[in-house]
N, C-alpha and C positions, 0 to 999 in steps of 0.2 A: 504492501499502500503505498503510494507518494506523504512524502510528508511535508507536513503545513502549515506545519501552530506557528511560522514564523514570517511565513506569507506578510507580505506585504502590499497590501490594494485602497484603492482609493475612486471610486468608480465615478463616470464622469461622461455626459448627457449631451449633442451637440442637438440644439434643437430650433423649428424657425415655425415663426405662423403668431397667428393672435392672443391677443393676452391669454385666451380660455384656453387654444390649442396648446396654448404652451403649457400651462399648467396641468392642460390635461396630459403631455408626457412623458411630464414628471413627474405626476400619480401615475400613472402605468408604468411606466419605465422600474419606478421602485416603489412601488405597492406593498413588496415584501418589507420593505425596509419598514416605510411605514405605521405598516397595518402591526408591525411584530415593536418596535416602539410604542405605538401607543399602548398596547393590551400588557409593556413586560413595563413600564415607568412608575418609579415612582413619585417621580413630580406631580406625575400624569393621574397617577390611582389614588396618589393622601392628598393634593392640590386642587388639581386645576377639576376635577370630576366633582368632588365634597362642596367647588368653589360653583359650579358651575349648578348644582339642584340643591340651592336656595332660592327662595322668592330671591332674593337680597343680589346673590351673585348672580343669575338670570337680568335683572337687574340691570350691575354692571355693566355685564357681559352686550345687551342690547346698543348699552351710551358709546362702549370703545366700537361697535359696529358700525350704530348709526354713525361716529365721527370716522370712520375708514369711510364708508360708501360717501359721505360728503368730500373728502380730499383727498379719496385715492379708490378710487369707483376701481379705475382698472385692476388694482392690483386684488381687490376683494373678489375682480373676476376669475384672475390666476387662483386666488384661493379655491372658486367655485367648481375652476376647469379642476387643478388635484385635485377636489374633494369625487367631481365624477369618476375620473381616471384612477386613484385608489380606493374603488369600491368606500368609501370613508364621509359619516356625515358632515357636508360642514360645520356644522358647531362644534364638532371636534377638534375639525383642525382649526377649525376659527379659535380656539384655546390654547392652540401648541403658541400660536402667532400673540398670545399675549401673558405665555406662560411666568416674562419676568414680570409684568404690572401685577399678576395673579400672586402668584409665590409671595412676595417679599411686600409689595405694600399691604394685598389686603386679608394676609393670614399673620397679625402680631404675635403668635405664638416660634414665629422660624428663627431659631437660635442658632443655627449649624451656621456655618463659612457657606455663602453660595460661589457661584463661576464668575469667572472674571477675567480677564485675559491683559499680554504684557506687550506694550511698543517702545520698540526703539527707532527713532531717524538719525538720522549721518547725513549733512549738508556739506557739501564743499566742490569746487571748482569742477572737482574725477573723482568726487563719489557720492553719491544721491543714492540709499540705501534705505528702504520704510522697511521694515520686518519687524514680523507679529510670529507672538504664541499665540493659540487659538483655544482658550483652556474652554476645557465643560463638562460638567456628567459626564461620569463611566460610560449610565447604560444608555448614554445615546452614542454617543463617540463610534460604535459597527456599524455607526446605522448611516452618519454622512460620505456626500458626494458632491460633485465638481458641478455646475452647469453652467455648458456657455449656449448664451438662445440669442439670437434674431428676430427681434419680433414689431412687426409686420402688421398696424393696426388703425385704421379707419373709424370705428365706431363712435368716434365721438363720443366716450368720455371725457369728459372735463374735473377740473379740482385743481389740488397743488403743481400740476404738472399737463401737460399736455401734448407731451411727442407721441410722434403717428407711428416712431419710428429707433427700436431699441434694442443696443448692440450690449450684450457682456459676461464676461467671465467671473463669476462668482462659487463661495465656496457653499456649500447649503450645510443646514439639519434636517430632519426628517420632518417630511409634514410644514414646514415651514418655508416660506419665501425667502429669494435669496437677498443676499445681501448685510447681512446681519453677521457677519465675522467681518470676511476681506471681498474684496473683488475689482473689477479695475472695469474702462467700457468705451465705446471707441471713441468717443473723443479725447482719448491719456486720462482721464481723472482714477486713479488708482488713492484705496481709501482704507481703513482699518476699523473696525467700530470696539473699543472697550464699555465694556457698565458699569453704570454710575450707579450706586443704592439709593435712593434717596430716601423719608421717611412718610412724604407722601406722593402718592399717586395725582391723577390732573383729567378728573372724567372730568366724561364730553370732549377729549382731545384724544386724537387718534396715538392707536399703539408706537412704542419703537416699533417693531418690527417692519409694521406699515411705514414710515423712515426714513427708515435704511433701505426699506427695494426702492424710495423711488432715487437715491442717492446712485444706486446707476443710471439716471437716465440724464444724469447731471451732466450739464456741454461743459462748463467749468467750472470754479471755486467759487464763485457769485452766486452762482445759481444753489451749489451744495448748502452755501450761508443760507440761502433764501428757504430754502427747504427745511432746514432745519430751523428755523425761528418758525415758518409754518402762519404766515403772518394771519390773526382770525380767529384758529384753530387750537394755536402750539401743538406741544407732544403730551401724552400720558407721561410719561419717563424721562432720567433723566442717562446721560450715555456720552461719551466721548468718539467722536472719530477724527482721527488723524486722517493727511490727503497730501499727497502726490503727483503733480499734471507731469505730463513727458513734456509741456507746452512753457515751463515758467520752471526759474531756475531756486524760487523758494519752496518751503513743505509748509506746515498750517496746521498748530490742532486744534480745533475745539470742541467746549465744552458747556453739553448743551443743559437747560435741566425744564423740570414738567411744571408747565402753564400755560397758562390760556389767558384771554387771547393771541398768544405771541410766547415762542417760549424766551425765556431768559436763554442769553450764550454770554461766553468769552472767548477770542479769536484769538491765539496766541501765531505769530509768526516765527519759524525757526529759516532764517534768510541763512544766505551762501556766506561760509566763512571762508573767506581767501588768508585769512591769519591762521599759517600752522602753527602756535604758539597759543590761540586760546582754543574752549570749547567747543565740536563743532556739534556734537549731538545733543538725543532732546528724547529724556524719557516719558511715559504716560502710563498707570498703571489701574486704577479701579478707585481713586479718590479726586474728590474736585481741588485744582493746583491755583487757579487764577481764578475758577466764577467762584461769586461772595451771593451769601445771602440764603446759601438752598438748606435747608436739615439733611442732615447727612445717616446713614445709619451703617455707624462704627463699629461693626462686629468682627471683619474680619482681618484675621492678624497678616495671612496669605501674604496682604495689601499691602500691608507697615512692612513686611518681613521681604517681598522682594524689592519693592523702591529702595531699603535701610543696605541690602546687600548689591543694587544696581547703585546705588552713592560710591561704596568700595569699594568696588574695579578699577581698572585704572581707566579714563574715559576711553570711549573704542575711535579708531581710529581706518579703521578698515574691514572688509565685510567681514573679516576669518573673527575679527574683535566683536562687533556684532552676533556673529552665531555663540561667541563665545559666553559671551553672556545669557541669550538666549537662550542658553544651554546648560547655563551655572546651577551644580545642585550641592554645592557647600552647606548650603545651610537644608540636612537628611532632612525636618522635619518639614521645614517650609519653604522651600524651592523655591527660585524660578519658573524654571523645568518641574513641570508636577509630576507625581507618581502620586497617586488614592493612599492614604492614612490613615490612624486616629486622631488627625489634628485636621489635617487639607483633604477634603475630600476630591476637589478637583484632578483633572488629568488634560497634559498636553497634550492635545489630541492631533495638532500638525504642526511647525513653525511655516510660517513663507516668508520668501527676502525679494521684494520689487528689489530690483536693479533696474532705476527709472535711467541714466547714461542708456549703459547693453542693453534695454527695453527687453526685462525679460522676470518673469515668474516663478521663484523655487518652490516645491511645496517637498515637507520634511515631514514624516510619519513617525520618523525616529530621531535619539538627539543631535543638531543641527553641529556640537562640539564634538562630536566622538568618531568622528571622518567618515560617520554615512553619504552619502548618493540623494542627490534629490530623488524622489519618487516622482514624481511629476517636471518639469520644462518647460513655461509658453510663453512665446512672445507676446511684450502687452499692445497687439496691434494685431489688425484683423482686413 
């Protein structure tokens, strides 16, 4: 019998069609992954379904769905397509797309470490790197995949964004819209998402999963900020989006808070550093570093341990330095490159390295600091 225990896999789907058709193809191709995750997930069984099975939960669900349909109707259509393709009820898949809002904001008894990621940016004239550890629930990790989609849809659905064509590649979780991790698009926009954990959600604002899906449509950095602010509706939850562009020297890190009628946000520019004696890097983990006035849930020791360890390391100057930082395991209890233990429940599902000058994306499913080759390497162009 062939030995497969150490096999590395990361399924990838190439798809083209309308929003509904692309959603349907994702649902049908990854039907087994979506169904298995939903039936086996502790988050689903302990938080999402109990939440939905109460009158208050259904009322809040309805508020999130209404806001999503007002701001991002085309992406709700994608969820409906995914629902039909996977054979799963729409309500179940929409629950997956509001999982963070439900788990952290609507369940006060959640006391364990929730999941969040790490991003490192490096910006010099000859080295423009954005790299990211995608950290998640170990139960969801076996079911993740990559979607590369070309959406052509003149269906007249308007809202916060109204592009008739989109082309993007994104890491994705089962049953969730692409975007809430990392990705890039045909306009040269590259981004990563880090969760931030507020104490309160903005009911009546769209969930972050819909906002991050809209980022995949953005034609420039200004549009990314406009989508994040979402004037008139804001964001239900908090997050950080780190942005690079194939067309600009600068990089950006935007912290966004929950709020209505627009999301409060703080944008930090990581300028190109030409002086080799000055720092040229930037880190972001899972807490606000710049945006003030948002009450955070600060019960997450991994966030602070990763930030502390990053500051202890020699500031990165090369791509290998960045990989070494994201692969660091010096703190065996709360490392930057994470494996589940009795203190930290998260796993680093993969590490992505965007090389902006070389126009490539590499995805590592093993520690990038251990000499491992990327499992996937793609051009950042279409």
